[in-house]
N, C-alpha and C positions, 0 to 999 in steps of 0.2 A: 193707672195710679201712680206709677212709677216717677211720671214726667210730672203731676202735679205735686209729689212729696218733694221733688228737686227745685221747682218753682216756688214752693212754699219755705224749703230751707233755704234758699238764697234769696228771697223777696226782701228782708231785713238790710243788706247788704245795697240795695238798688240805688237809695237815695244817695249814699255818700260814694257810691262808685260812679254814678253819674255824673257829678257835679264837674264838668269842663271847663274849658276856656271860653270867653265869650266868642259867640258868632262873628263870622267875618267873612268877608269878600276880597279879595286880593289879585295881584298877579305882577307881571312883570312884562313890559314892552321893549322887544328887540327887533331891531333892522338891520341885516347884514353883520348880524352877531355882537353887536352894542346897544346897549340900553338908550332906551330914547327919553329924555326928560321933558318935565312942563306938558305933559299932555293930561287933559282931566277927562275923569271917567265917571260917569253918574250911577247911583247905585238907587233904584225905586222900588216900590213894594209892586205885588202882581195886579194892582189897581191905579198904580202911576203915581203913587205919594212918594214924593222926593225923601231918600232916607240921607244921603251924604254924598260927598262930591270928594273925589280922591284925585291927588296930582303926582303925577310920576317923577321919582326924583332923579339925580345924577345916575342912579345905575337902571332907572326905568322900573322899578319896583313903587308900588301902591297899596293900599287897603283903606277898607271903610269897614268900621264895626256896625253890627246889625242890631237891632233893639229884640229879636228873637228868631227862632227859627221859620224857615218857610220856603216862599217861592219869591225870587226877585227878578228885576230885568235891569241888566248892567249895559250902561250906554256909553260907548266911546264917542269923545267929541270931536270929530274929522278936522274940523276949524284949528284946534289947538296942534295939530301935527305940525311938526318942523316941515321945512320946503324940502322936497323932494321924497318924501316918506307919503307913502298912501295905504291904504286899508286893502289889501288885495281882495279880498271878497266884499262887496259893497253892501251885500244882502246879509252878514254878519257884524253890522253895525251896533245892532242890539242882541243880547244875548237872553236867555233865560235860563236862572240858576236856581236850583234846589239846595238849601242849606238844612242840614240836619241839626239836633240839639246839640249843643256843645262842641262842633264841627265848623270847620272854614271850607271854602270853596274857591275855586282858582279859575279866573277868567282868560281865557285865551284868544287875542286877537291878532291875526298874522299881519303884518307889516311887512311893507317893500315896496316892490313896482307891482302895479294893478295888472292882473293877469286876465287874458281873454275869456272872454264867455265860454267859448269850447274847453278851455281848460278847465274852467272852476267845473264846469257840467261832469267832466269826467273825472274830476277828483273827488267830487261828492259822489258819483255814481261808485268810484271804488270803496269810497270811505263807507258807504253804505252797504255795499256788497260785504264788506269786512265785517260791521256789526250785524247783518242778518244772519251770516254763519256763525258767529259767537253767540246769536239770541238762539239760533235753531238748534244747536247743539245743547244750548242747555234745556228747553224745551224736549227734545228727544230723550234726554237723561229721565226726565220727569214723566215722560209720556210713555215709556217700555212698559211700569207697572200697571199703568190704568190699563193699556192694550190686554196684557197678560191675565190679569185680572177678571176681565171681560172675558178674554177666550177659554179662562178654565171653569169661571162659574156663571158666567151671563151676567154679574152685576156690573152696573155704571156706576162708580162710585165716585160720588158729588164731594166725599169728604179726601179724596187725592190731593187736591190742591191746597189744603189747609195741613196737610202732613208735608209740602213744601216749607209753610210758615214755619210750622213746630220745629222742622230741621235746621233752619235758619235761626230763629232764636234761641233754640237750645245752643248753638255756637257761641251766640252772641252773650248768653248767661254766663260760659265757663270764660270767654274771651274779655269780656269788658269788666262783669260783675267778680268774676273770681280772680280775673289777672292771668290765665294762662295765655301763653301764645295760641293763635290761630289755627296753628296746623292739630295740636293735641285737643284743643277744643274741638275742632270739626270731626276727628275722628270720634270722640266720645258722643257726639250729636248724631253723628251717624248711627254708631252701635245703640243710641238710645232710643232714636226713631226707628229703625227697623223692629225693635224689640218692642215697642210700642204697637207699630203695625201688625205683628204677628200675635201680639196679645188682642187685639182686637179682632182679627180672624178667631183664634181660639176662645175666646169668650164671650164673642157676640154671633159673628157670622156662621160659624160650623153650628152653633145650636139653633139657629134660624134654619139653616139649611135642613137638619135634622127634623125639624118640624114640619117642614115644607112649605115654609114662608113664601110667597109669591114673590117673584122678582120687582113687581111696582112697589110691594109694600118696604121691599128691601131698598128699593131706592130712596124712597121716602126716608127710611131711616137713615141712611147715608147722608142725604140732607140735612137731617136734626145733628146728626155727628158732626158735620161740618160746623154747624152754627156752635156746637159747643167749645170744639177745639177753637175755631177763631175769637170767640169772648172771653175764654181762660188766657187766651195770649193777650187780648186787649185790655182784662183786669190787672194784669202783672206788668205790663208792661206801658199803657197806654197806646195813642192813636199816632205818635208822630213817630218819624223816620229816624233811625238810629244807623250809625255807621259801625263797623268792625273797627277796633283799636289797631290793628295791623291792616298794611297794605291798601291803604285807605287815600292818601295823596301821594301819587306818583308823576314824576314828569313823562311827558308822553314823548316818544322819538318818532322822527319822520322816515317811512320806511316807503319811499317810493311816493306816490300821490295819498297816500295812508298814513295817518296819524295814530300809534298805538303804544298802550301802557304796558311796561311788562307784566301786570297781574292778568291783564286780556288774554296774553300769551300763554300764560301758565294756566290759565281756565279752558283756554281752547284746547291746549296740549293734555292736557289731563281730562277733558272730557272725550276727545278721541281715543286713548287709551281704555278709558272705562267703557266707552259702545264697543270697540272690537273685543275686548276682555269677555261683555255681556255676550256678544255674535259668537265667541269660540264658545263658551261656555253651554251655549244652547245647541251648539252643532257637535261637538267633541265629548262633553259630558255626560254622564247617565242621566243625572237629575235635570240638566235640560233637556236631554230629548226626552224625559218623561213630562217635561213643562209641555214640549211641543206636541207631545202624544195626546195628554189631556185636553189641551187647546184645539185639537183638530176631532177628536172623538172621545168625548169622556167615559163612555158606556164600553167603548172597544178595548180603550186603557185599561180599564177596571177590570175587563173580563181577561186581561193578557197578564195580570198578576202587579198592575203597576198601584201603589199605594196613593189612590188619589188624591185624600185627605193631607198626606204628606206633603205633596206635590202642590196643592194649592197653598199650603201654611208656608212654604219655601219661598211662593209666588208674593205672598203678602209680606214676608222678610225680606225678600230681596226687591221689591216692590218701594216699601218704606225706605230701606238705606238709600235707593237712588234719586228718590223726592228730595230726601236730606241734601243730598250732593249738589242737585241741582238747586236748591234753596241757598245753600252756603255760596255757591258760586255767584247765584244772581244777587246777594246780597254784599260779595266782594265788590263785584262791578259797580252795583247804584249803591244799595242802603238797605235794610229791611224794616218792615213793618208789617202790620197785623193783616192786610188786603193783597201782600203779594201773592200768596200762591192761589187767591180766587180770583185775581186779574189773570194769571196763568191759564187756570181751570180751561177757559171756552178755548185757549190755543191749544192745551195739550188735549180736547176733545178734536179740535180741528186737524191737528196732526195724525191723532188714531184715525178717524174717519177718510182721511184723505190716503191713507196708507193702505188700509184696509183694516177691519175690526178684528181684531185676535191676534195680530200678527207681530211680535216683535219688531222685524225689520221692517215692515210697513210703519209703523210708527217712527224708526228713525229716520225713513226717509221723508214721510210727510210733514214731520216736525222742520225737518230742515228746508223744505220749501216754504212753510208758514212761516217761519224767521225770515228766510231771505225777500218773499214778496213783501210781508210787511215792513221790512227797512228800507228797499229799495223802491218802495212806492212813495216815500218821503221826498225823494229827490224830484219827483214829477207834481205830488200833490199835498194836499195839509198832513200832518205830523197825526191831527188828530182823526184821521182816518184810516191811517195804515193797518189796522184791522181789520176794516171794511174789504179792501182789496184782498187781504187773505182769504177772509172766508166766502169771496167772490169768486176766487180761483177755485177754492172748493167745489163751490157748487158748478162752476163748469166741468171740471173733471169729473162727479160724479155724474152728472148729465150724459157725459160718454162713457163711463167706466163706474157703472153704481157699486160695484164690489170693490171699488179703492183701486190703487194701484198697483200694489201686491195681493191683495186678497181674491180669492176663487170664486166662481160663479156656484150658486146651488143648483144642483142637480134635482129636478123635479120627476116623479115618476119612478 
């Protein structure tokens, strides 16, 4: 209810605040530190319809205005490159870029001496490994809560992915519509999402547990809750992708074979610190030990004097906060849209099952593996199949170790 009131109060500001500059694609062509003039770059829609052609000026800069937000194909005309300048990776003559409403996108073409095939392969492998670690850390943060909720309650929460979306859009609301900087906006969004998640447990799941509602019925309810959250976000914000107003356009820096944006380093560094903090909390604090005890054996924990309902509420609050962090980080690297959490949900489940159901450490390890496999597979196979290979690794590992990497075998008898 609190979240709905926030959206409703700020909804009237949305139209004016979202009126931004015209969408465009541009960039700068550089070889040996100097701008490359006179090169044509064509921009077309995803269907192949030509939008416009930009020609680089004396500084190597070019841009093309777009009719609307969407996905576009950007192609450099290598025939217009001056003598002695080549496209380093011939496979990257055409780029696919997604442009959000009111924003710009930058097309990067590496020019210079053409690299050997082996060098290109190693560079792509290094870049994909970096991207996989980045993606895996985000999945890990969102998957911890999902795993602990299952461990403490037995519930498979299909609404967990939409809490990712909720956290990302709450941050977007305070950042873009209200006009706050992204850092305080993110902190407010994390607190609100954690409170919303705790409120769901106190107002919905706890009464259902007291009534003895079966896990299958609760699973179906979680699916319905996911649809409610998703379509509330869709109602207020629409279906287009939207960027935050801070940290969106940053120049990438070449670090060895890897191109890195400063925001990516911050996201990865903060993700590692948060995961280490969660691990220390689970092992060093009384609440963390209580969470692990309830996840291992709920009845034994309750008979030992642990307030199980308080522990479960704490798990929901912590899980909601972590999903918000993951959603905000994903929005900083890409953009926010109402399906972002739904797309992440399958990978969260894969990470949790791969690592071992009900274990926080297993969720972390499994999520990192899922992120790495999905991104590294794009070096050798189509990017449209990257999630297929991650799920394939999940199946192979479960055939060898059904309880997951860090799960424990059930003893019978």
